[in-house]
VOGU-3710 file (C-alpha; in Angstrom, 3 decimals, decimal comma):
1> mgaalaaial> 33,351/-0,611/43,239  29,544/-0,483/42,789  27,814/-1,921/39,709  27,019/1,531/38,303  30,627/2,711/38,696  31,867/-0,511/37,149  29,634/0,014/34,118  30,910/3,575/33,703  34,490/2,413/33,997  33,934/-0,271/31,377
11> atltpaahas> 32,339/2,226/29,013  35,387/4,511/29,217  38,000/1,867/28,513  40,047/2,484/25,414  39,408/0,169/22,450  42,831/-1,403/22,858  42,155/-2,174/26,515  38,683/-3,617/25,961  38,584/-7,354/26,556  36,286/-8,179/23,650
21> patlpaifpa> 38,071/-8,979/20,393  36,862/-7,494/17,128  34,493/-9,861/15,361  32,798/-9,544/12,002  29,267/-8,269/12,584  26,197/-9,683/10,882  24,584/-6,972/8,766  21,370/-7,601/6,807  21,077/-7,297/3,900  24,628/-8,566/3,529
31> patmtlgdat> 26,884/-5,695/2,386  28,662/-5,852/-0,950  32,019/-5,695/0,870  32,927/-5,574/4,550  36,472/-5,735/5,919  37,327/-6,074/9,587  40,035/-4,239/11,500  41,786/-5,411/14,646  40,302/-3,144/17,303  36,956/-1,955/18,613
41> vtlgravtli> 35,257/1,340/19,397  33,149/1,719/22,538  30,692/4,596/22,355  30,094/4,920/26,080  27,839/7,736/27,265  29,301/10,687/25,334  30,009/11,209/21,626  30,658/14,047/19,225  28,341/14,202/16,218  29,340/16,111/13,102
51> vapgtepeta> 26,643/16,562/10,460  28,091/17,592/7,121  26,380/20,148/4,854  23,907/18,540/2,478  22,679/15,953/4,987  18,912/15,536/5,101  17,721/16,745/8,521  15,582/13,615/8,895  18,608/11,348/8,482  20,610/13,388/10,985
61> tlvrdlltqa> 17,707/13,083/13,446  17,553/9,336/12,816  21,225/8,925/13,701  20,789/10,987/16,880  17,793/8,849/17,854  19,749/5,645/17,238  22,559/6,878/19,470  20,117/7,786/22,221  18,462/4,364/22,000  21,927/2,803/22,313
71> gvtdittarr> 22,457/4,552/25,655  24,361/7,663/24,586  23,236/10,523/26,825  25,697/13,271/25,868  25,756/14,162/22,154  27,980/17,151/21,444  27,840/18,703/17,985  30,782/20,086/16,077  31,500/21,530/12,635  34,960/20,131/11,996
81> lpaaldrpti> 36,983/17,078/12,793  39,107/17,380/15,940  42,844/16,888/15,632  42,788/14,307/18,425  40,021/11,725/18,692  39,828/11,662/22,477  36,159/10,655/22,416  34,061/8,782/19,866  33,334/11,068/16,915  30,646/10,338/14,349
91> vigpdsaalv> 30,573/12,046/10,960  27,540/11,739/8,704  26,831/13,270/5,335  27,066/13,007/1,559  30,403/11,811/0,251  30,616/14,969/-1,854  31,084/17,057/1,309  34,696/18,012/2,067  34,277/17,131/5,728  33,071/13,611/4,890
101> realsrsnas> 35,905/13,102/2,445  38,356/14,168/5,137  36,853/11,619/7,526  37,061/8,875/4,896  40,667/9,794/4,202  41,580/9,574/7,880  39,943/6,143/7,905  41,824/5,039/4,760  38,501/4,418/3,021  37,137/5,385/-0,372
111> reearegytl> 33,620/6,418/-1,245  31,042/4,186/-2,919  30,126/5,453/-6,385  26,956/3,463/-7,103  23,417/4,785/-6,779  22,045/4,211/-3,258  25,569/3,324/-2,210  27,339/4,214/0,997  30,575/3,779/2,885  30,563/3,143/6,635
121> tslasgsggl> 33,848/3,091/8,493  34,873/2,845/12,127  38,413/3,656/13,221  39,699/3,048/16,745  41,973/5,764/18,077  43,221/6,040/21,646  40,320/6,579/24,022  37,994/7,519/21,183  37,462/6,689/17,559  36,003/7,905/14,292
131> itlaghdadg> 32,838/6,518/12,722  31,894/7,813/9,282  28,581/7,381/7,489  29,081/8,565/3,900  26,231/8,346/1,423  26,735/8,586/-2,309  23,250/10,084/-2,390  20,478/10,754/0,128  19,208/7,184/-0,191  22,684/5,803/0,378
141> lfhaaqsfrq> 23,148/7,842/3,548  19,796/6,594/4,860  20,909/3,028/4,126  24,181/3,693/5,977  22,124/4,698/9,012  20,258/1,374/8,832  23,549/-0,547/8,918  24,706/1,682/11,793  21,501/0,763/13,647  22,495/-2,903/13,482
151> lltrdtipal> 26,048/-2,191/14,639  24,682/-0,373/17,687  23,124/-3,591/19,012  26,643/-4,768/19,899  28,561/-3,827/23,050  31,382/-2,505/20,914  31,692/-1,530/17,279  34,551/-3,277/15,495  36,971/-1,328/13,392  35,746/-1,995/9,879
161> tirdhpampi> 34,999/-0,625/6,463  31,736/-1,322/4,676  31,337/-0,321/1,051  27,879/-1,192/-0,056  25,294/-0,720/-2,772  22,296/-2,702/-4,048  22,638/-5,329/-6,747  19,117/-4,658/-8,106  17,747/-1,164/-8,818  14,194/-1,989/-7,656
171> rgtiegfygk> 13,556/-3,862/-4,388  10,374/-4,045/-2,387  6,838/-5,356/-2,203  3,613/-5,160/-4,156  0,407/-5,323/-2,177  -1,156/-7,223/-5,025  -3,107/-10,029/-3,390  -6,797/-10,916/-3,450  -8,841/-10,801/-0,271  -8,842/-8,330/2,577
181> pwsmtdrtnh> -6,359/-5,504/1,874  -3,955/-4,309/4,516  -5,128/-1,614/6,890  -3,495/1,792/6,791  -1,715/0,843/10,034  -0,392/-2,315/8,371  0,896/-0,265/5,462  2,537/2,289/7,717  4,309/-0,450/9,677  5,318/-2,135/6,449
191> ldflgrmkan> 6,832/1,040/5,019  8,913/1,433/8,179  10,026/-2,191/7,800  10,974/-1,596/4,154  13,079/1,371/5,199  14,953/-0,681/7,788  15,660/-3,346/5,151  17,014/-0,838/2,594  14,132/-1,493/0,198  13,102/1,305/-2,147
201> tyvyspkddp> 9,702/0,367/-3,622  6,169/-0,270/-2,409  3,423/-0,798/-4,976  -0,118/-0,093/-3,841  -2,203/-2,595/-5,818  -4,752/-4,405/-3,618  -7,086/-6,342/-5,871  -10,048/-5,556/-3,624  -9,707/-1,761/-3,782  -12,728/-0,952/-5,999
211> fardkwrdpy> -11,349/2,462/-7,005  -8,240/0,801/-8,417  -10,064/-1,902/-10,370  -13,847/-2,161/-10,808  -14,459/1,578/-10,273  -11,137/2,732/-11,649  -12,690/5,624/-13,555  -14,216/7,094/-10,414  -12,311/9,524/-8,187  -11,312/8,432/-4,722
221> paatlnalgt> -13,315/9,770/-1,779  -11,436/12,652/-0,177  -10,739/10,727/3,033  -9,190/7,804/1,146  -7,123/10,133/-1,000  -5,829/11,895/2,093  -4,917/8,562/3,660  -2,986/7,560/0,551  -1,197/10,909/0,697  -0,182/10,188/4,282
231> laararanhv> 1,192/6,814/3,188  3,123/8,418/0,350  4,710/10,812/2,840  5,617/7,923/5,156  7,185/6,136/2,196  9,322/9,190/1,372  10,465/9,352/4,989  11,690/5,764/4,601  13,288/6,455/1,212  10,733/4,166/-0,397
241> dfvyaispgp> 9,088/4,971/-3,719  5,306/4,792/-3,323  3,948/3,434/-6,607  0,236/3,649/-7,306  -1,162/0,823/-9,453  -4,440/0,824/-11,324  -6,145/-2,171/-12,929  -8,415/-0,960/-15,738  -8,240/-4,160/-17,802  -11,656/-5,679/-17,003
251> sicfsdpade> -13,566/-2,765/-18,552  -11,275/-0,384/-20,431  -11,798/0,524/-24,066  -8,239/0,910/-25,309  -9,141/3,068/-28,295  -11,467/5,430/-26,398  -9,815/8,821/-25,680  -12,216/9,289/-22,771  -10,875/6,182/-21,015  -7,312/7,304/-21,604
261> qallrkfaal> -8,152/10,669/-20,080  -9,883/8,989/-17,136  -6,669/7,091/-16,453  -4,577/10,249/-16,654  -7,003/12,128/-14,373  -6,692/9,369/-11,791  -2,916/9,659/-11,889  -3,118/13,450/-11,711  -5,201/13,212/-8,544  -2,584/10,927/-6,996
271> rgigvhsfyv> 0,178/13,264/-8,133  -1,600/16,005/-6,228  -1,071/14,144/-2,933  2,596/13,436/-3,533  2,589/10,216/-5,577  4,971/10,379/-8,534  5,341/6,748/-9,634  2,649/4,805/-11,447  1,788/1,340/-12,598  -0,835/-0,170/-14,904
281> alddieyqkw> -1,808/-3,758/-14,114  -3,246/-5,814/-16,963  -3,082/-9,201/-15,245  -5,946/-11,604/-14,623  -8,097/-10,280/-17,474  -9,632/-11,767/-20,607  -7,700/-10,672/-23,676  -9,491/-12,855/-26,227  -12,398/-10,437/-26,454  -12,727/-6,664/-26,553
291> nceadkaafg> -14,617/-4,625/-23,992  -15,968/-2,338/-26,715  -16,734/-2,482/-30,434  -14,445/0,490/-31,038  -11,416/-1,628/-30,214  -12,372/-4,139/-32,882  -12,502/-1,305/-35,406  -9,177/0,117/-34,202  -7,158/-3,068/-33,717  -8,988/-5,780/-35,629
301> psgaqaagva> -10,463/-9,028/-34,322  -9,736/-9,771/-30,684  -6,831/-12,022/-29,816  -3,482/-12,128/-28,068  -1,545/-10,170/-30,672  -4,180/-7,463/-31,012  -4,328/-7,165/-27,212  -0,577/-6,600/-27,099  -0,845/-3,821/-29,693  -3,792/-2,156/-27,943
311> qskllnavqa> -2,164/-2,311/-24,522  1,070/-0,873/-25,906  -0,791/2,074/-27,448  -2,426/2,959/-24,138  0,692/2,469/-22,048  2,859/4,489/-24,415  0,406/7,389/-24,137  0,463/7,170/-20,347  4,263/7,067/-20,306  4,432/10,128/-22,552
321> dllkqdpasr> 2,082/12,032/-20,258  4,091/11,096/-17,158  7,236/12,538/-18,720  5,316/15,624/-19,824  4,046/16,229/-16,305  7,389/15,449/-14,668  10,539/14,962/-16,767  12,248/13,401/-13,729  9,481/10,854/-13,133  10,319/7,188/-12,772
331> plimvpteyy> 9,413/4,836/-15,638  5,872/3,510/-15,829  5,571/-0,107/-14,672  3,148/-2,588/-16,196  2,243/-6,200/-15,564  1,232/-7,959/-18,772  -1,689/-10,312/-19,294  0,825/-13,087/-19,987  2,787/-12,448/-16,846  4,334/-15,865/-16,276
341> dakespykaa> 6,662/-18,136/-18,244  8,947/-16,891/-21,010  7,571/-18,825/-23,949  7,402/-16,977/-27,238  3,847/-15,925/-28,136  2,036/-13,445/-30,399  1,176/-11,347/-27,336  4,759/-11,054/-26,141  5,932/-10,355/-29,672  3,425/-7,488/-29,919
351> lranlnpriv> 4,646/-5,981/-26,658  8,251/-6,400/-27,722  7,606/-4,638/-31,002  5,321/-1,843/-29,801  5,869/-1,058/-26,114  8,000/1,976/-25,246  11,377/0,610/-24,108  11,287/2,902/-21,066  8,315/1,030/-19,608  9,179/-1,631/-17,035
361> vqwtgtdvvp> 7,539/-5,039/-17,519  6,801/-7,354/-14,584  7,127/-11,124/-14,807  6,318/-13,750/-12,165  8,875/-16,313/-13,249  8,401/-19,721/-14,795  4,922/-20,072/-13,301  2,401/-18,085/-11,293  4,080/-19,497/-8,175  7,436/-20,731/-9,450
371> paisvpdaka> 9,244/-23,463/-7,504  12,586/-22,017/-8,598  13,987/-19,258/-10,796  17,350/-19,536/-12,529  19,496/-17,089/-14,435  18,650/-18,843/-17,744  14,950/-18,434/-16,883  15,455/-14,691/-16,493  17,501/-14,507/-19,695  14,610/-16,136/-21,532
381> atkafgrktl> 12,240/-13,524/-20,106  14,575/-10,742/-21,216  14,463/-12,122/-24,719  10,708/-12,658/-24,715  9,782/-9,173/-23,498  12,645/-7,299/-25,155  13,974/-5,865/-21,884  15,118/-6,969/-18,454  12,043/-7,697/-16,405  11,012/-6,742/-12,896
391> lwdnypvndy> 10,333/-9,971/-11,022  6,953/-10,187/-9,310  7,626/-13,084/-6,971  4,429/-14,653/-5,652  5,938/-15,507/-2,303  4,798/-15,483/0,456  1,310/-14,585/-0,856  -1,416/-16,939/0,452  -4,500/-15,924/-1,552  -4,839/-19,107/-3,656
401> assagrllla> -6,612/-22,364/-2,857  -3,601/-24,559/-2,123  -2,341/-22,003/0,403  -5,616/-21,919/2,348  -5,128/-22,185/6,093  -1,424/-21,460/5,906  1,077/-18,849/6,900  4,061/-19,145/4,573  7,080/-18,684/6,808  9,861/-20,629/5,084
411> pyakreagls> 13,013/-18,729/4,148  13,247/-17,196/0,694  15,137/-19,776/-1,364  15,638/-21,471/-4,740  16,304/-18,203/-6,560  19,711/-18,380/-8,213  22,552/-16,081/-7,257  23,357/-13,953/-10,282  19,751/-13,042/-11,119  20,700/-9,400/-10,574
421> seltgilsnp> 22,443/-9,514/-13,959  19,143/-10,253/-15,754  16,507/-8,505/-13,638  15,787/-4,844/-13,103  14,529/-5,704/-9,663  12,345/-7,887/-7,495  9,043/-7,287/-5,716  7,493/-9,728/-3,283  3,737/-10,248/-3,246  3,113/-10,744/0,487
431> mnqeapsrva> 0,342/-12,360/2,505  -2,880/-10,778/3,719  -1,133/-10,894/7,108  1,371/-8,033/6,999  3,553/-8,720/10,047  4,007/-12,465/9,398  4,844/-11,599/5,784  8,032/-9,924/6,951  9,634/-13,311/7,632  9,830/-14,221/3,946
441> vtgvlafgwn> 9,950/-10,645/2,643  13,119/-10,040/4,677  14,716/-12,721/2,521  13,355/-11,277/-0,724  14,765/-7,848/0,117  18,124/-9,227/1,243  18,367/-11,222/-1,996  17,507/-8,155/-4,072  20,180/-6,131/-2,306  22,937/-8,728/-2,627
451> dkgydadrtw> 21,895/-11,922/-4,382  25,440/-13,272/-4,539  26,017/-12,790/-0,822  22,580/-13,966/0,278  22,313/-16,681/2,932  18,742/-17,938/3,286  19,025/-19,529/6,731  20,977/-16,673/8,342  18,506/-14,149/6,976  15,616/-16,289/8,243
461> hyaarelagg> 17,108/-16,230/11,731  17,644/-12,477/11,450  13,949/-12,036/10,638  13,076/-13,898/13,833  15,459/-11,781/15,901  14,022/-8,563/14,470  10,464/-9,595/15,261  11,587/-10,569/18,769  13,554/-7,378/19,358  16,663/-9,486/19,843
471> epnataalle> 15,223/-11,397/22,824  16,600/-14,974/22,657  13,581/-16,865/24,006  11,131/-15,094/21,710  13,511/-15,630/18,781  13,662/-19,376/19,488  9,878/-19,563/19,847  9,383/-17,808/16,529  11,736/-20,241/14,822  9,596/-23,103/16,138
481> lfdaehlapt> 6,574/-21,486/14,490  8,484/-20,769/11,278  9,454/-24,434/10,982  5,884/-25,598/11,626  4,656/-23,216/8,877  7,464/-24,033/6,449  5,452/-25,577/3,628  5,195/-23,401/0,508  2,692/-24,671/-2,069  2,580/-24,056/-5,798
491> fgsqpwqdqa> -0,274/-24,196/-8,272  0,724/-27,812/-8,858  0,630/-30,859/-6,613  4,127/-30,522/-5,167  5,217/-27,764/-2,753  8,437/-25,889/-3,457  9,328/-25,742/0,242  9,034/-28,855/2,434  6,825/-29,005/5,488  8,397/-28,659/8,945
501> prlkalldhv> 11,849/-30,008/7,961  13,399/-29,662/11,426  10,438/-31,191/13,212  10,223/-33,978/10,640  13,908/-34,808/11,087  13,395/-35,142/14,844  10,281/-37,284/14,511  12,013/-39,527/11,985  14,896/-39,878/14,447  12,437/-40,936/17,166
511> realangdae> 10,854/-43,492/14,837  14,279/-44,907/14,017  15,310/-45,097/17,670  12,085/-46,828/18,678  12,381/-49,294/15,821  16,055/-50,148/16,052  17,633/-48,571/19,120  18,537/-50,099/22,442  16,936/-48,907/25,687  19,368/-46,024/26,133
521> erraalaelr> 18,920/-44,818/22,566  15,150/-45,035/22,840  15,035/-43,057/26,041  17,405/-40,405/24,696  15,221/-40,000/21,601  12,089/-39,760/23,722  13,779/-37,098/25,862  14,389/-35,102/22,680  10,754/-35,598/21,717  9,647/-34,365/25,135
531> akadalaaap> 11,803/-31,251/24,804  10,386/-30,522/21,359  6,806/-31,005/22,574  7,429/-28,655/25,487  8,957/-26,077/23,137  5,974/-26,224/20,751  3,470/-25,932/23,583  5,290/-23,007/25,222  6,183/-21,069/22,055  2,801/-19,323/21,512
541> dtiragvvdp> 2,780/-17,676/24,953  6,405/-16,642/24,504  5,596/-15,150/21,107  2,523/-13,309/22,368  4,566/-11,756/25,150  7,785/-11,234/23,236  7,220/-9,939/19,713  8,015/-6,280/19,171  5,053/-5,728/16,864  1,803/-6,858/18,492
551> gfaeqaapwl> 0,360/-7,097/14,981  2,279/-10,329/14,503  0,583/-12,082/17,426  -2,785/-10,659/16,413  -2,549/-11,690/12,760  -1,074/-15,100/13,594  -3,517/-15,732/16,463  -5,229/-18,856/15,034  -1,892/-20,444/14,182  -0,578/-19,746/17,678
561> eamqlwgral> -3,718/-21,281/19,153  -3,336/-24,357/16,974  0,372/-24,588/17,714  -0,245/-24,650/21,448  -2,815/-27,409/21,067  -0,576/-29,456/18,775  2,244/-28,997/21,285  0,043/-30,313/24,084  -1,027/-33,239/21,921  2,627/-34,033/21,285
571> qqtatgleaa> 3,347/-33,777/25,024  0,699/-36,426/25,688  2,107/-38,507/22,863  5,589/-38,291/24,374  4,218/-39,295/27,775  2,443/-42,271/26,196  5,572/-43,413/24,391  7,659/-43,028/27,538  5,110/-45,092/29,487  4,904/-47,762/26,797
581> drshpagryf> 8,691/-47,960/26,602  8,676/-48,814/30,312  5,859/-51,338/29,815  3,429/-49,090/31,685  -0,159/-48,426/30,598  -0,171/-45,750/27,876  -3,640/-45,816/26,339  -5,058/-42,825/28,199  -2,157/-40,635/27,090  -2,637/-41,555/23,459
591> adakriagqa> -6,386/-40,981/23,807  -5,759/-37,512/25,243  -3,329/-36,786/22,415  -5,946/-37,789/19,836  -8,593/-35,622/21,507  -6,345/-32,535/21,698  -5,138/-33,076/18,122  -8,774/-32,998/17,023  -9,186/-29,639/18,725  -6,039/-28,343/17,055
601> aavqtipgat> -7,187/-29,476/13,618  -10,518/-27,665/14,110  -9,017/-24,199/14,722  -10,232/-21,827/12,012  -8,552/-18,881/10,309  -9,776/-15,373/11,105  -13,056/-14,903/9,162  -12,591/-12,596/6,186  -8,859/-12,153/6,743  -7,877/-14,213/3,723
611> rfggpvklad> -9,444/-15,029/0,394  -9,837/-18,689/1,384  -10,743/-19,416/4,999  -11,055/-22,724/6,768  -9,069/-24,801/9,220  -5,560/-23,786/10,167  -2,847/-26,047/8,781  0,270/-26,397/10,891  2,973/-29,032/10,309  0,276/-31,058/8,548
621> gvldtfiaea> 1,475/-34,369/7,201  4,249/-34,352/9,807  2,922/-33,704/13,302  -0,584/-35,090/12,845  0,784/-38,215/11,172  3,226/-38,904/13,998  0,611/-38,431/16,719  -1,808/-40,746/14,904  0,724/-43,528/14,423  2,443/-43,205/17,827
631> pgliavtarp> 0,367/-45,926/19,590  1,716/-48,479/17,130  5,390/-47,482/17,406  6,012/-49,559/20,552  4,786/-53,066/21,155  4,745/-53,213/24,938  5,147/-56,971/25,115  8,382/-56,740/23,172  10,052/-54,637/25,867  11,858/-56,221/28,829
//
């Protein structure tokens, strides 16, 4: 039998006859519940697709495209379930449709009642099977398709039932950093990424957009407005709420009706291009003085409490207008001037007493860049602001001095399971580099979807696989980079994520073996060091050739350059240690390592790409330290 015929024969085997056992798939974000059956469904080349009434055409097209990408070449449509499932049959639609309910009943599954919820079932039956994607609403059905996309990466689909819904109502990102904003291409790619990760919110709030901050009263140029409209449409296609944020705080006169009207006109212009969610940012401003004398007359002497009253008056008026223009509009979001910690203050008391309870308040945690956030921390914020807050998590943003020269690629961690009970949602503030941001943001979104089922390391590995398109070598190379860019600084002296923990553990093991091991132990440790050095040196080329999104390699280019040089320096170091361990001359190897390390340390970030430029930092304090001290780790005369 030829290879092609063998493949066709394998694809037509019944689930019961297929050699592969059913195994629990890895779905990200982790579903609320997932139960495994004892058989598998093989799609093969031909399936029947039944689209129930009420299904968005775009979601139906998405499912067809996913099937085609998975190798299905014959998609037959039908309007009702067949009596006998003699070929794989896929039913998609809202769970209110009779046809979908029939499919769920045949699969012994119940529908998910929560907002954005869905049920996904697969039932093996003879030579076919039944797969049902049932959305509680349009968003839920879209999310079901994203889980189906992940199942289609397997050779067979296990019999299972997924009932799933998000733990937090709001999940996404806020482009709220200082420095070079994302390009429109970056934003488009990011919105597609958010859709794949079942996120539902993107806040447009780049600090360096003059028409959103310094020139907030001025209308956008037509071309920019059109571009924002295109982004809003892309967001809708991904079931993501595009939220427009404005930052009038540096110059607004809170008591001036003209400024209030200017704000409302700006929102009206955005509404005209399809934006229906809005946000007023009052962070990073001076609230101990007024911008106009009229505010002193209206609210009294400047100060924290008066600022809270004045801000509440403006925001309440904006919220009232939003409801007037669109009764179904989402609540206004605001970020307060005191946006971090949960300590009682006159400002927070004024907001608590005066701000419309419908308005959502953002909070960054226990600090601007918090090392950890616990459920009691969030409870304190709820009390301080008089409502559950929307967490603005300043990770992996790298626009502050202690993050200069870094990509922040550690997994999202040290946020306590159970925060969903005290938060209305979570938004990540990403880096100036969009594609590398997805590493950490994947964790933020997975945590927001299911904080109690979140696994930081598994999600971190998933982020690498997604960027690599599932290719194992590129995935492994990315994980080498992630470890070397693991450090996550705070505004204080101590980072909240350690630097290069896996590399450090290996280098410490080498030190220990050289100090205390016998000849065999030393040589085994040095072999491990050699393998690590080779992996670091080879990873950049593998990443450049293997990542799905070329934007990642482009935006991480200086770090890849530095990584390759550091890898070569470590290769020379390993060669020197191996030579010294055999009592051979090693000086030239250590000299080469020092020279190459100097080149690596001199690599600069992309000019203008981040708020703070300068030399690239990669595994600093770990790799550079080891290379510098390596010549002293072996005393040649002490070796037989």
